[in-house]
Backbone as CSV, one residue per row, in Angstrom:
resi,resn,N_x,N_y,N_z,CA_x,CA_y,CA_z,C_x,C_y,C_z
1,MET,-9.545,41.288,-78.016,-10.263,40.987,-76.825,-10.187,39.628,-76.619
2,GLU,-10.094,39.249,-75.267,-10.206,37.782,-74.780,-11.300,36.949,-75.337
3,ASP,-11.082,35.941,-75.718,-12.256,34.877,-75.872,-12.810,34.165,-74.577
4,ILE,-14.063,34.309,-74.340,-14.705,33.771,-73.369,-14.925,32.127,-73.791
5,ILE,-15.340,31.773,-74.935,-15.608,30.603,-75.447,-14.782,30.133,-76.681
6,LYS,-14.135,28.988,-76.592,-13.358,28.467,-77.665,-13.826,27.046,-78.121
7,ILE,-14.240,27.096,-79.418,-14.732,25.964,-80.072,-13.976,25.349,-80.979
8,LYS,-13.406,24.130,-80.960,-12.301,23.752,-81.931,-12.907,22.395,-82.601
9,GLY,-13.238,22.642,-83.815,-13.567,21.432,-84.430,-14.496,20.039,-83.994
10,ILE,-15.435,20.760,-83.399,-16.513,19.835,-82.875,-17.590,19.214,-83.844
11,THR,-17.598,17.786,-83.643,-18.532,17.141,-84.570,-19.558,16.301,-83.650
12,LYS,-20.723,16.432,-84.004,-21.787,15.760,-83.288,-22.837,14.908,-84.211
13,THR,-22.875,13.620,-83.898,-23.693,12.948,-84.919,-24.746,12.112,-84.083
14,TYR,-26.114,12.281,-84.719,-27.085,11.551,-84.205,-27.383,10.178,-85.246
15,ARG,-26.970,8.963,-84.844,-27.137,7.920,-85.496,-26.294,8.041,-86.934
16,ASN,-27.157,8.375,-88.124,-26.413,8.562,-89.214,-26.628,10.006,-89.507
17,LYS,-27.025,10.831,-88.848,-27.081,12.328,-89.203,-25.989,13.083,-88.416
18,ARG,-25.196,13.847,-89.130,-24.314,14.777,-88.655,-24.831,16.127,-88.310
19,ALA,-25.104,16.514,-87.024,-25.676,17.835,-86.621,-24.552,18.894,-86.893
20,LEU,-23.499,18.528,-86.061,-22.315,19.403,-86.346,-21.206,18.894,-87.019
21,ASP,-20.444,19.522,-87.973,-19.341,18.942,-88.613,-18.185,19.705,-88.634
22,SER,-17.391,19.363,-87.710,-15.989,19.888,-87.540,-16.017,21.421,-87.416
23,LEU,-17.020,22.001,-86.436,-17.231,23.223,-86.475,-16.363,23.929,-85.449
24,SER,-15.833,25.161,-85.844,-14.829,26.031,-84.970,-15.304,27.255,-84.908
25,LEU,-15.249,27.959,-83.673,-15.977,29.306,-83.557,-15.332,29.763,-82.086
26,ASN,-14.695,31.060,-82.322,-14.398,31.631,-80.983,-15.197,32.840,-80.659
27,ILE,-15.704,33.013,-79.318,-16.657,34.008,-79.210,-15.808,34.829,-78.087
28,LYS,-15.791,36.092,-78.492,-15.138,37.097,-77.432,-15.854,37.454,-76.170
29,LYS,-15.233,37.925,-75.223,-15.715,38.372,-73.905,-16.364,39.814,-74.151
30,GLY,-17.824,39.870,-73.812,-18.316,41.039,-73.974,-19.175,40.824,-75.302
31,GLY,-20.195,41.655,-75.456,-20.821,41.767,-76.843,-22.023,40.579,-76.941
32,VAL,-22.716,40.867,-78.036,-23.818,39.885,-78.437,-23.635,39.334,-79.790
33,ILE,-23.569,37.981,-79.667,-23.555,37.268,-80.942,-24.843,36.573,-81.328
34,GLY,-25.119,36.691,-82.601,-26.206,35.926,-83.104,-25.903,34.768,-83.669
35,ILE,-26.541,33.450,-83.398,-26.047,32.367,-84.147,-27.375,32.018,-84.912
36,LEU,-27.258,32.320,-86.222,-28.371,32.358,-87.234,-28.426,31.176,-88.144
37,GLY,-29.478,30.644,-88.387,-29.675,29.627,-89.235,-31.268,29.019,-89.244
38,PRO,-31.753,28.289,-90.234,-32.939,27.712,-90.121,-33.094,26.630,-89.345
39,ASN,-34.252,26.052,-88.924,-34.449,24.895,-88.265,-33.573,23.528,-88.974
40,GLY,-32.877,22.881,-88.156,-32.042,21.883,-88.578,-30.669,22.252,-89.016
41,SER,-30.244,23.442,-88.774,-28.913,23.838,-89.041,-27.907,23.553,-88.118
42,GLY,-28.255,23.052,-86.953,-27.299,22.743,-85.700,-27.223,23.483,-84.508
43,LYS,-28.031,24.798,-84.742,-28.045,25.786,-83.558,-28.274,25.187,-82.226
44,THR,-29.251,24.455,-81.940,-29.810,23.799,-80.617,-28.724,22.891,-80.255
45,THR,-28.233,22.217,-81.252,-27.224,21.075,-80.871,-25.913,21.826,-80.355
46,LEU,-25.483,22.860,-81.010,-24.352,23.563,-80.467,-24.535,24.201,-78.988
47,ILE,-25.692,24.774,-78.895,-26.333,25.331,-77.596,-26.086,24.200,-76.474
48,LYS,-26.744,23.198,-76.774,-26.563,22.009,-75.868,-25.203,21.512,-75.451
49,ILE,-24.463,21.522,-76.363,-22.930,21.267,-76.142,-22.352,22.207,-75.259
50,LEU,-22.640,23.825,-75.409,-22.080,24.685,-74.767,-22.582,24.711,-73.278
51,THR,-23.903,24.202,-73.028,-24.518,24.146,-71.775,-24.232,22.804,-71.052
52,GLY,-23.612,21.995,-71.661,-23.228,20.713,-70.885,-23.988,19.709,-71.215
53,LEU,-25.235,19.629,-71.842,-26.262,18.833,-72.026,-26.086,17.776,-73.043
54,LEU,-25.102,18.205,-73.805,-24.581,17.187,-74.790,-23.187,17.171,-74.773
55,ARG,-22.420,16.109,-75.244,-21.067,16.058,-75.710,-20.768,15.766,-77.050
56,PRO,-19.695,16.441,-77.438,-19.434,16.326,-79.061,-18.779,14.917,-79.107
57,ASN,-18.784,14.390,-80.339,-18.133,13.218,-80.637,-16.871,13.404,-80.888
58,LYS,-16.408,14.515,-81.430,-14.889,14.950,-81.589,-14.823,16.298,-81.257
59,GLY,-13.635,16.770,-81.166,-13.449,18.399,-80.863,-13.314,18.633,-79.436
60,GLU,-13.239,20.193,-79.147,-13.038,20.469,-77.674,-13.719,21.879,-77.698
61,VAL,-14.456,22.033,-76.599,-15.177,23.236,-76.064,-14.537,23.901,-74.880
62,LEU,-14.226,24.991,-74.638,-13.560,25.665,-73.503,-14.534,26.757,-73.218
63,ILE,-15.083,26.912,-71.935,-15.886,28.013,-71.566,-15.097,28.743,-70.457
64,ASP,-14.579,29.857,-70.582,-13.602,30.514,-69.494,-12.721,29.606,-69.118
65,GLY,-12.064,28.899,-70.157,-11.012,28.086,-69.949,-11.262,26.445,-69.405
66,LYS,-12.552,26.258,-69.330,-12.999,24.975,-68.726,-13.847,24.443,-69.638
67,THR,-13.855,22.842,-69.722,-14.609,22.000,-70.418,-16.103,22.202,-69.748
68,PRO,-17.221,22.279,-70.553,-18.424,22.227,-69.835,-18.767,21.219,-69.023
69,GLY,-18.979,21.802,-67.784,-19.232,20.869,-66.526,-19.884,21.779,-65.442
70,THR,-19.544,21.344,-64.296,-19.992,22.028,-62.963,-19.691,23.457,-62.944
71,TYR,-18.470,23.797,-63.155,-18.067,25.326,-63.100,-18.731,26.214,-64.429
72,THR,-18.745,25.657,-65.579,-19.462,26.413,-66.506,-20.848,26.693,-66.367
73,LYS,-21.492,25.719,-65.602,-22.869,25.918,-65.369,-23.273,27.005,-64.303
74,SER,-22.074,27.218,-63.393,-22.079,28.160,-62.589,-21.981,29.570,-63.132
75,ILE,-21.505,29.603,-64.321,-21.141,31.066,-64.966,-22.149,31.226,-66.396
76,VAL,-22.658,30.217,-66.782,-23.751,30.301,-68.022,-24.966,30.289,-67.545
77,SER,-25.948,31.315,-67.929,-27.191,31.260,-67.699,-27.992,31.084,-69.101
78,TYR,-28.836,29.943,-68.826,-29.425,29.341,-70.255,-30.783,29.526,-70.267
79,LEU,-31.393,29.919,-71.463,-32.716,29.976,-71.733,-32.860,28.913,-72.745
80,PRO,-33.565,27.838,-72.599,-33.757,26.815,-73.466,-34.988,27.288,-74.250
81,ASP,-35.180,26.522,-75.526,-36.350,26.733,-76.336,-37.818,26.111,-75.854
82,ARG,-37.586,25.783,-74.693,-38.979,25.121,-74.335,-39.070,25.413,-72.811
83,ASN,-40.193,25.344,-72.132,-40.246,25.664,-70.791,-39.817,24.606,-69.980
84,PHE,-38.913,25.206,-68.731,-38.197,24.339,-67.897,-38.765,24.332,-66.437
85,LEU,-39.833,25.086,-66.195,-40.484,25.036,-64.839,-41.477,24.086,-64.606
86,TYR,-41.663,23.671,-63.373,-42.708,22.713,-63.215,-44.168,23.336,-63.063
87,GLU,-45.042,22.458,-63.466,-46.456,23.118,-63.682,-47.103,23.339,-62.310
88,TRP,-46.675,22.634,-61.339,-47.317,22.936,-60.088,-46.895,24.039,-59.304
89,MET,-45.775,24.903,-60.041,-45.240,25.879,-59.381,-46.138,27.419,-59.657
90,ASN,-46.017,28.240,-58.797,-46.550,29.478,-59.230,-45.181,30.522,-59.339
91,ILE,-45.363,31.711,-59.740,-44.113,32.533,-60.111,-43.143,32.781,-58.722
92,GLU,-43.855,32.742,-57.723,-43.145,33.011,-56.622,-42.277,31.744,-56.115
93,ASP,-42.790,30.530,-56.562,-42.043,29.198,-56.467,-40.848,29.288,-57.195
94,ALA,-41.053,29.705,-58.498,-40.039,29.784,-59.444,-38.808,30.709,-59.064
95,ILE,-39.200,31.870,-58.476,-38.227,32.688,-57.987,-37.334,31.982,-56.902
96,GLY,-38.117,31.328,-56.033,-37.354,30.461,-54.932,-36.435,29.380,-55.640
97,PHE,-36.866,28.791,-56.637,-36.102,27.665,-57.153,-35.008,28.327,-57.761
98,PHE,-35.061,29.295,-58.449,-33.664,30.001,-58.855,-32.896,30.427,-57.938
99,LYS,-33.375,31.107,-56.914,-32.624,31.628,-55.587,-31.844,30.469,-54.962
100,ASP,-32.614,29.350,-54.900,-31.758,28.115,-54.199,-30.727,27.565,-55.035
101,PHE,-31.099,27.593,-56.350,-30.158,26.745,-57.364,-28.881,27.709,-57.797
102,TYR,-29.034,28.916,-57.749,-28.030,29.795,-58.317,-27.403,30.629,-57.421
103,GLU,-26.239,30.664,-56.975,-25.637,31.673,-56.080,-25.687,33.092,-56.800
104,ASP,-25.688,33.297,-58.108,-25.578,34.448,-58.684,-26.998,35.077,-59.017
105,PHE,-27.953,34.478,-58.468,-29.289,35.017,-58.739,-29.584,36.383,-58.037
106,ASP,-30.118,37.333,-58.671,-30.478,38.540,-58.072,-32.100,38.801,-57.905
107,GLU,-32.534,38.324,-56.780,-33.895,38.236,-56.609,-34.722,39.806,-56.737
108,ASP,-34.041,40.994,-56.316,-34.470,42.231,-56.577,-34.693,42.383,-58.109
109,LYS,-33.620,42.017,-58.855,-33.785,42.330,-60.330,-34.762,41.430,-61.025
110,ALA,-35.053,40.199,-60.516,-35.908,39.432,-60.931,-37.479,40.044,-60.718
111,ILE,-37.788,40.522,-59.804,-39.007,41.035,-59.143,-39.233,42.268,-60.123
112,ASN,-38.299,43.179,-60.385,-38.366,44.312,-61.318,-38.517,43.914,-62.605
113,LEU,-37.920,42.929,-62.982,-38.077,42.601,-64.516,-39.629,41.699,-64.704
114,LEU,-40.118,41.105,-63.593,-41.430,40.569,-63.575,-42.401,41.760,-63.735
115,GLU,-42.173,42.756,-62.934,-43.084,44.010,-63.054,-43.144,44.558,-64.420
116,PHE,-42.046,44.703,-65.024,-41.889,45.153,-66.358,-42.705,44.431,-67.199
117,MET,-42.692,42.975,-67.138,-43.135,42.148,-67.897,-44.858,41.843,-67.717
118,GLY,-45.257,42.531,-66.620,-46.708,42.436,-66.432,-47.177,41.142,-65.595
119,LEU,-46.136,40.530,-64.965,-46.362,39.271,-64.278,-46.059,39.485,-62.726
120,ASN,-47.201,38.639,-61.998,-47.203,38.792,-60.583,-46.831,37.577,-59.933
121,LYS,-46.285,37.478,-58.739,-45.865,36.332,-58.027,-46.924,35.141,-57.842
122,GLY,-48.165,35.475,-57.793,-49.078,34.674,-57.501,-49.498,33.787,-58.736
123,MET,-49.184,34.276,-59.840,-49.548,33.549,-60.991,-49.091,32.130,-61.196
124,LYS,-50.039,30.981,-61.601,-49.629,29.759,-61.737,-48.974,29.403,-63.037
125,ILE,-47.914,28.566,-62.998,-47.227,28.239,-64.248,-48.131,27.548,-65.411
126,LYS,-49.002,26.692,-64.809,-49.681,25.984,-65.783,-50.867,26.762,-66.401
127,GLU,-51.234,28.043,-65.687,-52.199,28.900,-66.368,-51.591,30.084,-67.321
128,LEU,-50.229,30.069,-67.509,-49.579,30.997,-68.319,-49.720,30.795,-69.762
129,SER,-49.858,31.872,-70.488,-49.906,31.507,-72.040,-48.455,31.460,-72.342
130,LYS,-48.149,31.267,-73.812,-46.785,30.844,-74.088,-46.063,32.154,-73.968
131,GLY,-46.698,33.253,-74.561,-45.964,34.547,-74.235,-45.496,34.888,-72.808
132,MET,-46.429,34.606,-71.779,-46.064,34.709,-70.537,-45.052,33.771,-70.034
133,HIS,-45.142,32.483,-70.417,-44.093,31.657,-70.133,-42.615,32.254,-70.656
134,GLU,-42.630,32.710,-71.683,-41.268,33.195,-72.300,-40.793,34.388,-71.391
135,LYS,-41.702,35.225,-71.158,-41.493,36.533,-70.366,-40.876,35.957,-68.913
136,LEU,-41.519,35.088,-68.402,-41.062,34.525,-67.000,-39.767,34.004,-67.043
137,ASN,-39.614,32.963,-68.093,-38.401,32.345,-68.193,-37.141,33.271,-68.440
138,LEU,-37.484,34.320,-69.285,-36.415,35.293,-69.641,-36.043,36.056,-68.529
139,SER,-37.105,36.583,-67.580,-36.947,37.468,-66.392,-35.984,36.504,-65.334
140,LEU,-36.001,35.285,-65.343,-35.329,34.571,-64.248,-33.986,34.325,-64.891
141,VAL,-33.763,33.953,-66.224,-32.367,33.768,-66.726,-31.616,35.082,-66.808
142,LEU,-32.184,36.246,-66.948,-31.519,37.538,-67.043,-31.167,38.056,-65.569
143,SER,-31.769,37.440,-64.627,-31.557,38.016,-63.242,-30.428,37.283,-62.599
144,ARG,-29.815,36.396,-63.275,-28.504,36.054,-62.697,-27.561,36.730,-63.213
145,ASN,-26.384,36.918,-62.251,-25.098,37.771,-62.678,-24.099,36.893,-63.227
146,ALA,-24.320,36.448,-64.539,-23.567,35.360,-65.124,-22.441,35.976,-66.108
147,LYS,-21.554,35.301,-66.488,-20.548,35.676,-67.379,-20.944,35.592,-68.863
148,VAL,-21.831,34.394,-68.995,-22.339,34.268,-70.337,-23.906,33.866,-70.209
149,TYR,-24.731,34.397,-71.157,-25.957,34.283,-71.373,-26.379,33.669,-72.565
150,ILE,-27.158,32.491,-72.508,-27.354,31.817,-73.831,-28.855,31.606,-73.873
151,LEU,-29.293,32.265,-75.010,-30.861,32.359,-75.463,-30.991,31.686,-76.499
152,ASP,-31.686,30.506,-76.357,-32.150,29.829,-77.579,-33.569,29.946,-78.095
153,GLU,-33.506,30.804,-79.060,-34.986,31.290,-79.769,-35.834,31.970,-78.927
154,PRO,-35.370,33.062,-78.400,-36.082,33.706,-77.322,-37.547,34.334,-77.633
155,ILE,-37.712,34.544,-78.866,-38.982,35.059,-79.379,-39.803,34.317,-80.413
156,ALA,-39.267,33.036,-80.472,-40.136,32.124,-81.340,-41.505,31.850,-80.651
157,GLY,-42.472,32.045,-81.646,-43.787,31.613,-81.390,-44.546,32.388,-80.333
158,VAL,-44.102,33.659,-80.138,-45.001,34.667,-79.175,-45.518,35.791,-80.030
159,ASP,-46.507,36.394,-79.496,-47.143,37.480,-80.273,-46.454,38.913,-80.257
160,PRO,-46.653,39.697,-81.150,-45.896,40.922,-81.282,-45.665,41.825,-80.002
161,VAL,-46.752,41.662,-79.101,-46.667,42.592,-77.963,-45.459,41.917,-76.949
162,ALA,-45.716,40.491,-76.845,-44.786,39.952,-75.988,-43.335,39.934,-76.447
163,ARG,-43.286,39.864,-77.975,-41.974,40.030,-78.572,-41.143,41.279,-78.282
164,ASP,-41.999,42.403,-78.238,-41.419,43.593,-78.069,-41.054,43.869,-76.690
165,GLN,-41.568,43.450,-75.735,-41.290,43.249,-74.153,-40.188,42.585,-74.120
166,ILE,-39.978,41.330,-74.552,-38.839,40.632,-74.430,-37.567,41.093,-75.075
167,LEU,-37.849,41.804,-76.204,-36.413,42.482,-76.931,-36.045,43.750,-75.872
168,ASP,-37.027,44.348,-75.347,-36.769,45.557,-74.546,-36.082,45.091,-73.324
169,ALA,-36.575,43.847,-72.738,-35.906,43.530,-71.446,-34.504,43.000,-71.663
170,ILE,-34.134,42.420,-72.914,-32.746,42.027,-73.356,-31.920,43.230,-73.416
171,VAL,-32.431,44.271,-74.112,-31.646,45.620,-74.280,-31.326,46.244,-72.935
172,LYS,-32.385,46.446,-72.182,-32.204,47.291,-70.801,-31.599,46.384,-69.681
173,ASN,-31.480,45.037,-69.963,-30.777,44.282,-68.755,-29.516,43.544,-69.194
174,TYR,-28.967,43.828,-70.497,-27.712,43.328,-70.736,-26.451,43.923,-70.157
175,ASN,-25.787,43.270,-69.711,-24.478,43.720,-68.963,-23.281,43.607,-69.797
176,GLU,-22.580,44.878,-70.347,-21.663,44.831,-71.180,-20.448,44.128,-71.050
177,GLU,-20.283,43.624,-69.718,-19.131,42.841,-69.439,-19.256,41.389,-69.638
178,SER,-20.429,41.038,-69.792,-21.019,39.698,-70.200,-20.992,39.519,-71.550
179,THR,-21.208,38.175,-72.045,-21.327,37.696,-73.298,-22.618,37.138,-73.335
180,MET,-23.190,37.524,-74.485,-24.616,37.056,-74.851,-24.760,36.324,-76.157
181,ILE,-25.026,35.232,-76.059,-25.359,34.237,-77.345,-27.036,34.019,-77.524
182,ILE,-27.237,34.503,-78.668,-28.655,34.424,-79.220,-28.871,33.509,-80.460
183,THR,-29.578,32.588,-80.321,-30.019,31.602,-81.705,-31.308,32.229,-82.093
184,THR,-31.445,32.357,-83.323,-32.739,32.774,-83.733,-32.699,32.461,-85.266
185,HIS,-33.993,32.309,-86.023,-34.284,32.340,-87.309,-35.170,33.499,-87.711
186,LEU,-35.489,34.361,-86.664,-36.337,35.543,-86.887,-35.385,36.877,-86.653
187,VAL,-34.489,36.963,-87.766,-33.539,37.784,-87.855,-34.038,39.262,-87.813
188,ARG,-35.009,39.513,-88.581,-35.520,40.942,-88.618,-35.866,41.681,-87.316
189,ASP,-36.333,40.820,-86.522,-36.734,41.368,-85.271,-35.628,41.654,-84.344
190,MET,-34.329,40.817,-84.418,-33.472,40.706,-83.648,-32.125,41.437,-84.063
191,GLU,-31.944,41.690,-85.246,-30.612,41.844,-85.630,-30.009,43.121,-84.994
192,ASN,-30.717,44.078,-84.553,-30.094,45.303,-84.086,-29.486,44.941,-82.697
193,LEU,-29.683,43.824,-82.006,-29.028,43.491,-80.951,-27.550,43.139,-81.149
194,PHE,-27.334,42.594,-82.295,-26.167,41.852,-82.501,-24.938,42.582,-82.797
195,ASP,-23.885,42.341,-82.171,-22.559,43.016,-82.441,-21.719,42.166,-83.495
196,ASP,-21.813,40.783,-83.405,-21.431,39.668,-84.362,-22.589,38.893,-84.655
197,VAL,-22.341,38.229,-86.013,-23.262,37.159,-86.405,-22.573,36.093,-86.943
198,ALA,-23.099,34.911,-86.753,-22.561,33.595,-87.295,-23.582,32.838,-88.111
199,PHE,-23.570,32.692,-89.285,-24.461,31.866,-90.014,-24.135,30.498,-90.018
200,LEU,-25.048,29.498,-89.557,-24.776,28.306,-89.512,-25.672,27.327,-90.539
201,ARG,-25.058,26.634,-91.247,-25.719,25.747,-92.114,-25.022,24.210,-92.241
202,GLY,-25.910,23.217,-92.181,-25.490,21.953,-92.037,-24.380,21.538,-90.989
203,GLY,-24.475,22.283,-89.849,-23.576,22.139,-88.820,-22.162,22.813,-89.106
204,THR,-22.106,23.611,-89.913,-20.868,24.512,-90.186,-20.948,25.792,-90.178
205,ILE,-20.036,26.612,-90.077,-20.182,28.261,-90.047,-19.899,28.403,-91.577
206,GLU,-21.156,29.069,-92.163,-21.357,29.542,-93.482,-20.537,30.917,-93.648
207,LEU,-20.786,31.780,-92.607,-20.188,33.061,-92.728,-20.306,33.565,-91.234
208,ILE,-19.191,34.420,-90.882,-19.237,34.904,-89.653,-18.465,36.362,-89.694
209,GLY,-18.970,37.406,-89.007,-18.299,38.626,-88.860,-19.157,39.594,-88.140
210,ASN,-18.403,40.824,-88.048,-19.010,41.881,-87.163,-20.226,42.268,-88.125
211,ALA,-21.452,42.596,-87.290,-22.710,42.824,-88.077,-22.676,44.079,-88.839
212,GLU,-22.061,44.953,-88.211,-22.054,46.300,-88.995,-21.182,46.313,-90.115
213,THR,-19.967,45.580,-90.065,-19.071,45.484,-91.099,-19.737,44.831,-92.216
214,LEU,-20.450,43.679,-91.930,-21.079,42.765,-92.746,-22.143,43.650,-93.606
215,ARG,-22.845,44.611,-93.002,-23.895,45.394,-93.494,-23.258,46.229,-94.685
216,GLU,-22.062,46.851,-94.131,-21.400,47.710,-95.228,-20.675,46.987,-96.392
217,GLU,-20.208,45.809,-96.033,-19.630,45.211,-97.253,-20.592,44.621,-98.154
218,LYS,-21.685,44.018,-97.734,-22.686,43.523,-98.480,-23.761,44.285,-99.073
219,GLY,-23.874,45.463,-98.400,-24.722,46.486,-98.958,-26.191,46.095,-98.601
220,MET,-26.480,45.397,-97.292,-27.661,44.840,-96.988,-27.871,44.591,-95.469
221,GLN,-29.119,44.699,-95.035,-29.322,44.251,-93.789,-28.926,42.818,-93.330
222,ILE,-28.800,42.485,-92.067,-28.383,41.034,-91.739,-29.650,40.231,-92.219
223,ASP,-30.717,40.660,-92.054,-31.965,39.857,-92.461,-32.065,39.526,-94.008
224,ASP,-31.578,40.580,-94.782,-31.540,40.296,-96.117,-30.354,39.422,-96.586
225,LEU,-29.191,39.473,-95.750,-28.305,38.694,-95.946,-28.698,37.064,-95.702
226,TYR,-29.382,36.904,-94.644,-29.790,35.745,-94.028,-30.610,35.097,-95.279
227,LYS,-31.555,35.820,-95.862,-32.313,35.334,-96.761,-31.544,34.915,-98.174
228,GLU,-30.594,35.792,-98.430,-29.721,35.531,-99.692,-28.867,34.096,-99.279
229,ILE,-28.459,33.980,-98.182,-27.679,32.648,-97.900,-28.642,31.423,-97.924
230,PHE,-29.669,31.618,-97.145,-30.577,30.464,-96.972,-31.611,30.138,-97.901
231,GLY,-32.026,31.311,-98.638,-32.782,31.217,-99.808,-34.221,30.878,-99.469
């Protein structure tokens, strides 16, 4: 199957700390890949390079054959690990913001997702709980008809009810022709979503493979394998 993302030997250093160390990874078109690792393993740095927010000191990244930039931002829908909407907005403003900014935004899909999440257009951003923020942000990100979706820690810090809604929304709205990358350290809740997994430690790939094949070879669930690797 064709690779939508090709990462070759990327290194990223912050002052004296090396966040990514000659990391190479190819991600195929279609499917869901989990980028797994504890805090500080390099997950967010990798995501920021893929989304064009950072540049590696060394190495090469290609998304659909292009270096991260204007084109790749038009085909990558990114959910960061923190709120990205202005506090003066209400949800209707947020919908308008995405509609104006992204040509591939599907407003009808967004409205349906928001209804599923129990959110309405009149709610003010500054009055939303963390769980509501996550549900809103995810609804907007999934409402783009993108080639690649990147979700950075989509269920971190939310209550179990919000967590279940977020997972259901991902499952029900994933397009099999697109590629989805999810970073998380909450593996037990998310492992059934993954077609492939890559374990990241110290800015390098510790282990990578098809999730079901790894379960069979190792005789354990991905969450248990995570615990074994990172102890």
